[in-house]
C-alpha positions as CSV (number, residue, x, y, z in Angstrom):
1,M,-46.0,-31.5,-33.8
2,R,-44.2,-34.4,-35.1
3,K,-45.7,-37.7,-35.9
4,L,-43.8,-39.1,-32.8
5,D,-45.0,-36.7,-30.6
6,K,-48.7,-37.4,-31.7
7,Y,-47.9,-41.3,-31.2
8,I,-46.6,-40.9,-27.9
9,I,-49.6,-38.5,-26.7
10,G,-52.0,-40.9,-28.2
11,K,-50.3,-44.0,-26.3
12,Y,-50.1,-42.2,-23.2
13,L,-53.9,-41.2,-23.2
14,T,-55.5,-44.1,-24.6
15,T,-53.7,-46.2,-22.0
16,F,-54.5,-44.1,-19.1
17,F,-58.1,-43.6,-19.8
18,Y,-58.3,-47.5,-20.6
19,C,-56.8,-48.1,-17.2
20,I,-58.7,-45.8,-15.2
21,G,-62.0,-46.6,-16.9
22,L,-61.4,-50.3,-15.8
23,I,-60.8,-49.4,-12.1
24,V,-63.6,-47.1,-12.0
25,L,-66.1,-50.3,-13.2
26,I,-64.2,-52.5,-10.6
27,T,-64.7,-50.0,-8.1
28,I,-68.4,-49.4,-9.0
29,V,-69.1,-53.3,-8.6
30,F,-67.5,-53.7,-5.1
31,D,-69.3,-50.4,-4.0
32,I,-72.5,-51.8,-5.0
33,S,-71.9,-55.3,-3.0
34,E,-70.8,-53.8,-0.1
35,K,-73.8,-51.0,0.1
36,L,-76.8,-53.0,-1.6
37,D,-78.3,-54.0,2.1
38,D,-78.2,-50.2,2.6
39,F,-79.8,-49.4,-0.5
40,L,-82.3,-52.2,0.1
41,E,-83.0,-51.1,3.9
42,K,-83.6,-47.8,3.3
43,K,-85.5,-48.0,0.0
44,A,-83.1,-45.9,-2.0
45,P,-84.8,-45.2,-5.7
46,L,-83.0,-46.5,-8.4
47,H,-82.7,-43.0,-10.0
48,A,-81.2,-41.6,-7.0
49,I,-78.4,-44.3,-6.9
50,I,-77.8,-43.9,-10.4
51,F,-77.8,-40.2,-10.8
52,D,-77.4,-38.7,-7.3
53,Y,-74.7,-41.3,-6.3
54,Y,-72.7,-43.1,-9.1
55,I,-73.0,-40.7,-11.6
56,N,-71.5,-38.2,-9.0
57,F,-69.0,-41.0,-7.8
58,I,-67.2,-41.6,-10.8
59,P,-65.5,-37.9,-11.1
60,F,-64.3,-38.3,-7.6
61,F,-62.7,-41.7,-8.2
62,V,-61.0,-40.9,-11.6
63,N,-59.3,-37.9,-10.0
64,L,-58.5,-40.0,-6.8
65,F,-56.9,-43.0,-8.8
66,S,-55.2,-40.7,-11.5
67,P,-51.8,-40.0,-10.3
68,L,-51.4,-43.8,-9.6
69,F,-53.0,-45.1,-12.8
70,L,-51.0,-42.2,-14.9
71,F,-47.4,-43.7,-13.6
72,I,-48.6,-47.1,-14.4
73,S,-49.9,-46.3,-17.7
74,V,-46.7,-44.6,-18.5
75,I,-44.6,-47.3,-17.3
76,F,-46.7,-49.7,-19.2
77,F,-46.7,-48.1,-22.8
78,T,-43.1,-46.7,-22.3
79,A,-41.7,-50.4,-21.2
80,Q,-43.5,-51.7,-24.3
81,M,-42.0,-49.3,-26.6
82,A,-38.5,-49.9,-24.9
83,N,-39.0,-54.1,-25.5
84,R,-40.1,-53.4,-29.3
85,T,-36.7,-51.2,-29.5
86,E,-38.9,-48.3,-30.4
87,I,-37.2,-46.0,-27.9
88,I,-33.8,-47.2,-29.2
89,A,-34.6,-46.1,-32.7
90,I,-35.8,-42.8,-31.4
91,L,-32.5,-42.0,-29.2
92,N,-30.6,-43.4,-32.0
93,A,-32.0,-40.9,-34.6
94,G,-30.5,-38.2,-32.5
95,V,-33.4,-37.3,-30.4
96,S,-32.3,-36.5,-26.8
97,F,-34.2,-37.9,-23.8
98,T,-35.3,-34.4,-22.5
99,R,-36.7,-33.9,-26.2
100,L,-38.6,-37.5,-25.6
101,L,-40.1,-36.0,-22.6
102,K,-41.6,-33.3,-24.6
103,P,-45.0,-35.4,-25.7
104,Y,-45.2,-37.0,-22.3
105,M,-45.2,-33.3,-20.7
106,I,-47.8,-32.2,-22.9
107,A,-50.2,-35.5,-22.4
108,S,-49.5,-34.9,-18.6
109,A,-50.6,-31.1,-18.8
110,V,-53.9,-32.0,-20.7
111,L,-54.3,-34.7,-17.5
112,A,-53.0,-32.1,-15.1
113,L,-55.5,-29.4,-16.2
114,L,-58.2,-31.9,-16.1
115,S,-57.2,-33.0,-12.9
116,F,-57.6,-29.6,-11.6
117,V,-60.9,-28.5,-13.0
118,L,-62.4,-31.6,-11.7
119,G,-60.9,-31.5,-8.2
120,S,-61.5,-27.7,-8.0
121,Y,-64.9,-27.3,-9.5
122,V,-66.7,-30.0,-10.7
123,I,-66.1,-32.8,-8.3
124,P,-67.1,-30.4,-5.3
125,H,-70.6,-29.9,-6.8
126,A,-71.0,-33.6,-7.4
127,K,-69.8,-34.4,-4.1
128,E,-72.2,-32.4,-2.5
129,K,-75.0,-34.3,-3.9
130,Q,-73.5,-37.7,-3.4
131,L,-72.7,-36.8,0.5
132,A,-76.4,-35.8,0.5
133,F,-77.4,-39.3,-0.7
134,E,-75.0,-41.0,1.7
135,N,-76.4,-39.0,4.4
136,K,-80.1,-40.1,3.7
137,Y,-79.7,-43.8,2.6
138,I,-76.4,-44.9,3.6
139,K,-75.1,-43.3,6.8
140,N,-76.7,-42.8,10.2
141,Q,-77.7,-39.3,11.2
142,Y,-74.6,-37.6,12.4
143,R,-74.9,-36.7,16.0
144,F,-72.8,-33.9,17.7
145,S,-73.1,-33.3,21.1
146,T,-70.4,-31.2,23.2
147,K,-69.9,-29.4,26.3
148,N,-67.9,-25.9,27.0
149,L,-67.9,-24.9,23.2
150,H,-66.0,-21.6,22.7
151,R,-65.6,-19.9,19.3
152,Q,-64.6,-16.7,18.1
153,I,-67.2,-15.8,15.1
154,K,-65.7,-12.5,14.2
155,P,-63.2,-10.3,15.4
156,G,-64.1,-9.1,18.9
157,E,-67.4,-11.4,18.8
158,F,-67.3,-14.4,20.9
159,I,-70.1,-17.1,21.8
160,Y,-70.0,-19.8,24.4
161,F,-72.4,-22.8,24.8
162,E,-72.1,-25.1,28.2
163,S,-73.7,-27.7,26.2
164,Y,-75.1,-28.1,22.5
165,N,-76.4,-30.9,20.4
166,N,-76.9,-31.0,16.6
167,I,-80.0,-33.3,16.5
168,D,-82.1,-30.9,18.3
169,K,-80.1,-27.8,17.2
170,E,-80.5,-26.5,20.5
171,G,-77.9,-25.3,23.2
172,Y,-77.9,-24.4,26.9
173,H,-76.4,-21.4,29.0
174,F,-75.5,-19.5,25.9
175,T,-73.4,-16.2,25.9
176,Y,-72.7,-13.8,23.2
177,E,-69.9,-11.0,24.0
178,I,-68.8,-8.3,21.8
179,F,-65.4,-6.6,22.8
180,K,-64.2,-3.1,21.8
181,D,-60.6,-1.9,22.4
182,K,-60.2,-4.8,24.3
183,K,-62.9,-4.2,26.8
184,L,-66.4,-5.6,26.8
185,A,-69.1,-3.5,25.7
186,Y,-71.9,-5.9,25.1
187,K,-73.3,-9.3,26.5
188,L,-76.0,-11.6,26.0
189,T,-76.8,-14.5,27.9
190,A,-79.6,-17.2,27.9
191,Q,-80.8,-20.3,29.5
192,K,-81.4,-21.9,26.4
193,I,-80.9,-21.2,22.6
194,K,-82.8,-23.2,19.6
195,W,-82.4,-22.8,15.9
196,D,-85.9,-22.1,14.2
197,S,-85.1,-23.7,10.8
198,T,-88.8,-22.1,9.3
199,A,-87.9,-18.6,10.1
200,N,-83.9,-19.4,9.6
201,Q,-83.2,-17.5,13.1
202,W,-82.5,-18.3,16.6
203,R,-85.0,-18.3,19.5
204,L,-83.6,-17.3,22.9
205,E,-85.2,-18.0,26.3
206,N,-84.9,-16.4,29.8
207,Y,-82.1,-13.8,28.2
208,L,-80.5,-11.0,29.4
209,I,-78.7,-8.3,27.6
210,R,-76.0,-6.1,28.9
211,N,-75.1,-3.0,26.9
212,I,-71.7,-1.4,28.4
213,E,-71.1,2.4,28.0
214,P,-68.0,4.3,29.6
215,L,-70.3,5.5,32.4
216,H,-73.1,3.2,32.9
217,E,-74.8,0.1,32.1
218,K,-78.2,-0.7,30.1
219,F,-80.0,-3.8,31.3
220,K,-82.9,-5.8,29.4
221,K,-84.3,-9.1,30.1
222,G,-87.1,-11.3,28.9
223,N,-88.9,-14.7,28.3
224,N,-88.2,-15.2,24.6
225,L,-86.4,-13.3,22.0
226,D,-86.1,-14.1,18.2
227,T,-83.0,-12.8,16.8
228,T,-80.1,-13.6,14.1
229,F,-76.4,-13.9,14.5
230,S,-73.3,-14.3,12.0
231,F,-73.5,-18.1,12.9
232,V,-76.3,-20.5,12.0
233,A,-77.2,-24.0,13.1
234,N,-75.3,-25.8,10.3
235,D,-71.8,-24.2,11.6
236,F,-72.0,-26.9,14.4
237,G,-72.0,-30.5,14.0
238,R,-71.3,-31.1,10.3
239,R,-69.3,-34.3,9.1
240,P,-65.8,-33.1,8.8
241,N,-66.0,-34.4,4.8
242,F,-68.6,-31.5,4.2
243,I,-65.6,-29.5,3.0
244,E,-65.3,-32.0,-0.3
245,G,-68.9,-30.2,-1.4
246,M,-66.9,-26.9,-1.7
247,D,-65.4,-25.7,-4.8
248,S,-62.0,-24.0,-4.5
249,F,-63.6,-20.4,-4.1
250,E,-65.7,-21.4,-1.4
251,L,-63.2,-23.7,0.5
252,K,-60.5,-20.8,0.5
253,A,-63.5,-18.4,1.8
254,H,-64.2,-21.2,4.3
255,I,-60.9,-21.3,5.6
256,N,-60.4,-17.5,5.9
257,R,-63.5,-17.3,7.6
258,E,-62.9,-20.2,10.5
259,R,-59.1,-18.8,10.9
260,Q,-60.8,-15.2,11.3
261,R,-63.2,-17.0,14.0
262,G,-60.2,-18.4,16.0
263,A,-61.4,-22.2,14.9
264,D,-58.5,-24.8,15.6
265,D,-60.0,-27.2,13.4
266,I,-59.5,-26.2,9.9
267,H,-56.6,-28.4,9.0
268,F,-58.9,-30.9,6.9
269,A,-59.9,-27.7,4.9
270,E,-56.4,-26.4,4.5
271,V,-55.3,-29.8,3.5
272,E,-58.0,-30.6,0.9
273,Y,-57.4,-26.8,-0.8
274,N,-53.6,-27.9,-1.0
275,Q,-54.5,-31.2,-2.3
276,R,-56.2,-29.8,-4.9
277,F,-53.2,-28.1,-6.3
278,S,-50.5,-30.6,-5.6
279,F,-52.3,-33.4,-7.6
280,P,-52.1,-32.0,-10.8
281,Y,-48.6,-31.1,-10.3
282,A,-47.6,-34.6,-9.2
283,M,-48.6,-36.0,-12.5
284,F,-45.8,-34.1,-14.2
285,V,-43.5,-35.6,-11.5
286,L,-44.8,-39.1,-11.9
287,T,-44.6,-38.8,-15.6
288,I,-40.9,-38.0,-15.6
289,I,-40.1,-40.9,-13.2
290,G,-42.1,-43.4,-15.0
291,V,-40.2,-42.4,-18.4
292,A,-37.0,-42.4,-16.5
293,I,-37.8,-46.2,-15.3
294,A,-39.2,-47.6,-18.5
295,Y,-37.3,-46.4,-21.6
296,R,-34.7,-48.7,-21.3
297,K,-35.0,-52.2,-22.8
298,V,-33.9,-54.5,-20.0
299,R,-34.1,-58.5,-20.0
300,G,-36.8,-60.4,-18.8
301,G,-39.4,-57.9,-20.4
302,I,-41.3,-55.5,-18.9
303,G,-42.5,-57.2,-15.8
304,L,-39.6,-56.1,-13.4
305,Q,-40.2,-52.4,-14.7
306,I,-43.7,-52.7,-14.1
307,V,-43.1,-53.6,-10.8
308,A,-40.5,-51.4,-9.6
309,G,-43.0,-48.4,-10.9
310,I,-46.1,-49.8,-9.0
311,L,-43.9,-50.1,-5.7
312,L,-42.4,-46.7,-6.4
313,S,-46.0,-45.1,-6.7
314,F,-47.3,-47.1,-3.7
315,S,-44.3,-45.5,-2.0
316,Y,-45.3,-41.8,-3.2
317,I,-49.0,-42.3,-2.1
318,M,-48.0,-43.5,1.4
319,F,-45.7,-40.9,2.1
320,M,-48.4,-38.5,0.8
321,K,-50.9,-40.3,3.5
322,V,-48.5,-39.7,6.2
323,S,-47.8,-36.2,5.5
324,T,-51.4,-35.4,5.5
325,T,-52.0,-37.4,8.4
326,M,-49.3,-35.4,10.1
327,A,-51.2,-31.9,9.2
328,T,-54.5,-33.1,10.4
329,N,-53.4,-34.5,13.5
330,S,-50.5,-32.1,14.6
331,N,-49.3,-28.8,14.4
332,V,-47.5,-29.4,11.0
333,P,-48.7,-27.0,8.3
334,A,-51.0,-28.1,6.0
335,Q,-49.3,-26.7,3.0
336,F,-45.7,-28.0,3.9
337,A,-47.1,-31.3,4.7
338,V,-49.0,-31.9,1.3
339,W,-46.1,-30.4,-0.7
340,I,-43.4,-32.1,0.7
341,P,-43.8,-35.4,-1.2
342,N,-44.0,-33.5,-4.2
343,I,-40.7,-31.7,-3.5
344,I,-38.8,-35.1,-2.4
345,Y,-40.1,-37.0,-5.5
346,S,-39.1,-33.7,-7.9
347,V,-35.7,-34.0,-6.7
348,I,-35.7,-38.0,-7.5
349,A,-37.3,-37.2,-10.8
350,L,-34.3,-34.7,-11.6
351,I,-31.8,-37.2,-10.6
352,M,-33.4,-39.7,-12.6
353,V,-33.4,-37.4,-15.8
354,K,-29.5,-36.6,-15.4
355,R,-28.7,-40.2,-14.9
356,A,-30.7,-40.9,-18.0
357,Q,-28.9,-38.7,-20.2
358,L,-25.3,-40.1,-19.3
């Protein structure tokens, strides 16, 4: 690796980590001021605040802000190099614009790999502890109460609650059905069903079981029955952001399981899964755009380039938010909604590279 490559990579990474460190410190200060009343009111221990909340809070925000501050960092130090005529000297020495991009791409690959590892494996386990802390000391207990809940839990297996609430973990007028060859083969009904957290099983009251065979039916009824199903109480009434506490393998398995069950609320999970791959890719795109904006020396210093870069980065983030909102609130496929901003800005990056080579 040439000295020039090492110089640019060092500038890139140093500027990025300096910027992201500053924003994380500022974010923590504002977060403490916002949540201090909750900490005091619910008597959160200092050890839990530091090690269960803020230590797990930092990786999440580093990854969240990394595309934005990566872009700003690239524009800032590249514009400085251009203002000091370093870029002009490099290009006049016979280095092409595409060759100039090489150390930027190497540094982007390092940050993209870091973002992928953080987003797919480190942050989910840290987020799990952070969410547990928030549910205990910051947020009120999550309440989920619904009527006429239908769900497929396996192919051919269906459940129904006339009503269910997650506080008591109990439902009323419960039905469990098994179909074989599109015909009803088994049906269980119960006036009440309640989760026993000690035994990790369900307790049924006033139940009736029908085993339907080709020539006759068998009936069984009783007052109480303790049994298990392929679903548990935590499958109902969890906060939508519980998926953030799953690593990518767990999240993919969750999506497949929920899709198999016929669930219609897996958009958040699909968006979360695709974002873990789109964020690292965006770092390459934003780096190329940042270099293409800032490599020329302009009159008036680097202020105009930084402003242009910030506006472009915010347009990208806004586009990403709009597209993911479309995925979660409409029938737009999550993969398409998450990746369309990257595709469009990739085209913009290619156009800017072509223009820079002229």
